[in-house]
N, C-alpha and C positions, 0 to 999 in steps of 0.2 A: 504494500500500500504506500503510495507516494503522498507525502504531506506537502501542501502548497501554502505558503504565507503570501497573502496579497492584501491590497487595500480593500477595506469593506465597502459595500455599496448598499443602497436602500433595500435591495432584494434580500440581503442578509439579515435584515432586522427581525423577522420572526424567530430565526434561530438564535440570534444574539439576545433577544428579549427572553426567550425560554431559558437560556443558560443563566442569565442574570436572575430571573425570577426564582429559579431553584436555589440560588445562593441566598437570596433575601429570605425565602421561606424556611429553608432547612439548615442554614449555617449562620455563623456570627461574623462572617467576613466583610459584611457591609455595615454601614451606619444607617441603614433604612429599615423601617418596620413594615412598610407597605410596598407591594410590588408595583413599580412604575408601569404606566401604560406603554404600549408600543409607540404612541405619539410622543410621550415624554422621552423615550429612548431615542427616537428619531431626532428630537430637538437637541439632545445631548450629543449625538453623533455629529450633527451638522455644526454645532457650536465648536466642537473639538477640531473638526477639519477646517472650519473658517478661521480659527485661531492659529492655523498652521501646524497643528500637531497630527501625528499619525493615528489612524484608527484601522487596525488590521484584523483579519480573520485567518484562522488555520482551517484549511479545507482538505478533505480526503474523500475520494470517490463521490465528489459532488456534494458532500455534507459538511456543514460548518461544525467543527469540533470544538472550537474555542475562539476567543477574541482577546484583543489587547488594545489599549490606547494610552497615550501620554497626555499630560497636562502640566501646567505650571505648578510649582510647589506652593502650597498654602500654609503659611506660618501662622 
């Protein structure tokens, strides 16, 4: 299985949203209590990219397996 890392696109949002929703619901890795809507996730993605930061997905066999993005440090 080949893993491809590429820029995320809007078509990836359902998979990205599902991955993040599982983290919010089942783990303590986020600072959120409520699962954000897909529209909220789209806004976050667009803001990240508009600020010049990368928003990436890991894809294998046409399936998004993970995602990552960068942002400025918040002190």
